[in-house]
C-alpha positions, 0 to 999 in steps of 0.5 A: 797800741805802741808807737807807729813810725811812718816813712812816707806821707800820711794822708787823711780825707778829712782831718787829723786829731791829736789826743791825750790819754790819762794814764790812770783812768784811760780817758781820752781828751781831744787836744787839737784838730789839724787840717780843718778850715778856720772857725768864724767866731760869733759876735758874742761871748764864746766858750771854746773847746779843744775839739772844735777850736784847737789847731784851727785859725779862729776868725774874730769878727768886728764886734758889735760889743766887747766879746769874751772868748773863754779858753778850755782848761789847758792841755799841753799841745793845744793851740788857739790862734786868734786872727782879727777878720774885720774889714776896718778897725774895731770900735769894741774889744776882744777879750781872751780869758782862761777858765780862771786865775789858776790858769794863767798866761806866760809871755806877751804880745808885740804892740804895733801902735797905729801912731807908729810906735812898737812895744811889748806887753807882757803878762805877769807870768803868775796870775794874769788870766785875761788879755784885752785886745783894745779897739784893734785894727788887726791882731794875730795872737797864738795861745799854746797849752804848756801843761795843765796850768799854763798857757804860752801867749805870743803874737802881734796886736795893732791898735791905737790902744795897747792890749792889757793883761789882767787877773779875772 
């Protein structure tokens, strides 16, 4: 099917799904679901998928332990937005990792220190595949697939302890 152009509103009674198609194999991969409600992530380690998590707000709980959220392999246009949903400052960490060190973050987050300081924390742009959000009081972090290798990261983290980028 060719490109379709709409001049008016496009409506769906459910959601819209964006997909990518491999030009060689014809394999369709879901990139994002648009228009669906938020996803409340479990108080546990979670492996994310594009079909369930991309394009939706991901509500991160006040954890009972450090939780690791593993992103799928990057696809250009996939979007993961992590928002802290706890009712008080967390005593544990949220850790967001890519599938491995060959899939890394480019960018950084604004650190809003609860001691009234503001600073920026950046990835090294060539191998950092993990961000640890240390004992957060709040965060809103967005991660976007740039291509099949890299994720762009940006957002804010509020805590008494700075977030940290690292290799896995």
